[in-house]
C-alpha positions as CSV (number, residue, x, y, z in Angstrom):
1,M,16.5,-3.4,15.4
2,N,14.5,-5.6,13.4
3,D,14.1,-5.2,9.9
4,I,11.4,-3.8,8.0
5,R,9.1,-4.6,4.8
6,L,7.1,-1.6,3.8
7,A,4.3,-2.1,1.4
8,L,3.1,1.3,-0.9
9,V,0.5,2.2,-3.2
10,N,0.5,5.4,-4.8
11,G,-2.1,7.6,-5.8
12,T,-4.5,7.9,-8.8
13,G,-3.5,8.4,-12.0
14,P,-3.9,7.5,-15.7
15,P,-3.9,4.2,-17.6
16,G,-0.8,3.1,-19.0
17,P,2.6,4.8,-19.8
18,A,1.6,8.0,-18.6
19,Y,1.0,7.0,-15.0
20,D,4.9,6.3,-14.7
21,D,5.9,9.2,-15.9
22,I,3.5,11.5,-13.9
23,M,4.2,9.8,-10.3
24,K,8.0,9.0,-10.8
25,T,8.3,12.2,-8.7
26,S,5.8,11.1,-5.9
27,F,7.2,10.9,-2.5
28,V,5.8,7.1,-2.2
29,Y,7.3,5.9,-5.5
30,Q,10.5,7.1,-4.5
31,L,10.7,5.3,-0.9
32,G,10.2,2.4,-2.9
33,Q,13.2,3.1,-4.9
34,T,14.8,4.1,-2.3
35,L,14.3,0.6,0.2
36,G,14.6,-1.8,-2.8
37,A,13.6,-5.4,-2.0
38,K,12.4,-4.4,1.5
39,S,9.3,-2.6,-0.1
40,F,6.6,-3.8,-2.4
41,Y,5.0,-1.0,-4.6
42,Q,1.7,-1.0,-6.4
43,R,1.0,2.0,-8.9
44,G,-2.2,3.7,-7.9
45,P,-5.5,2.9,-9.0
46,K,-7.1,4.5,-12.4
47,L,-9.7,7.8,-12.5
48,F,-12.6,5.7,-10.9
49,G,-10.4,3.8,-8.3
50,H,-12.2,0.2,-8.9
51,E,-8.8,-1.1,-8.7
52,V,-8.2,-0.1,-4.7
53,L,-9.5,-3.7,-3.4
54,D,-7.1,-5.5,-5.6
55,E,-4.5,-3.2,-4.6
56,A,-5.2,-3.7,-0.9
57,H,-5.2,-7.4,-1.6
58,A,-1.7,-7.7,-3.0
59,V,-0.1,-5.5,-0.3
60,Y,-1.5,-7.9,2.2
61,Q,-0.6,-10.6,0.7
62,W,3.4,-9.5,0.3
63,L,3.1,-8.4,3.7
64,K,1.8,-11.6,4.7
65,S,4.3,-13.6,3.3
66,A,7.1,-11.3,4.5
67,Y,5.6,-12.0,8.1
68,E,5.4,-15.6,7.1
69,E,9.2,-15.6,6.4
70,D,10.0,-13.5,9.6
71,S,7.9,-12.7,12.2
72,S,10.4,-10.2,13.7
73,F,9.9,-8.1,10.6
74,R,8.4,-4.5,11.2
75,L,5.1,-4.4,8.8
76,M,4.7,-0.9,7.3
77,L,2.0,0.4,4.8
78,A,2.1,3.7,3.0
79,G,-0.5,5.4,0.4
80,Y,-1.1,8.5,-1.3
81,S,-4.4,9.8,-2.1
82,R,-6.4,7.0,-3.2
83,G,-3.5,4.4,-2.5
84,G,-3.9,5.3,1.2
85,S,-7.2,4.0,0.7
86,A,-5.9,0.7,-0.2
87,A,-3.1,1.0,2.5
88,M,-5.7,1.1,5.2
89,M,-7.7,-1.9,3.3
90,A,-4.6,-3.7,3.7
91,C,-4.0,-2.7,7.4
92,E,-7.6,-4.1,8.1
93,M,-6.8,-7.2,6.9
94,L,-3.5,-7.9,8.6
95,E,-5.6,-7.1,11.8
96,R,-8.4,-9.1,10.9
97,D,-5.1,-12.0,10.8
98,D,-3.5,-11.1,14.0
99,I,-0.4,-9.8,12.1
100,P,1.0,-6.6,13.8
101,V,1.4,-3.5,11.5
102,D,3.8,-1.3,12.9
103,S,3.2,1.8,11.2
104,L,0.6,3.1,8.8
105,F,1.7,6.4,6.7
106,L,-0.7,8.1,4.9
107,F,-0.2,11.5,2.5
108,D,-3.0,13.6,1.2
109,A,-4.9,10.6,1.5
110,V,-8.5,10.8,0.4
111,A,-12.3,9.5,0.8
112,R,-12.0,5.3,1.8
113,H,-13.0,3.4,-0.9
114,N,-16.4,3.0,-3.0
115,F,-17.1,-0.7,-1.2
116,R,-19.6,-0.7,2.1
117,G,-18.2,0.4,5.0
118,G,-14.4,0.5,6.4
119,V,-13.7,-3.5,7.1
120,V,-13.0,-5.7,4.6
């Protein structure tokens, strides 16, 4: 079986260190901790969600680099709450570049994002 690479984006939370304390029990965070180097973890956006596009770009870049390193990697994305928007956007970016995504996991995903349309 091919090896996996999983990019994860957590949900919305407060700025600063309080976020880490609140989200350390989230499923997305725990997946990242379990997979270690096979995963790329992004904290979620702050209250208004303006970071979603930046998070999507970071996830896209990490998965694209993994694919370029070894195209047999199974690429997966996961997002919790508003982090699901970033995961979907990154998936669209990968699709645009003909990079196959094996799985997209969304946990309690909310409205897409504050950018026009669903395509980046």
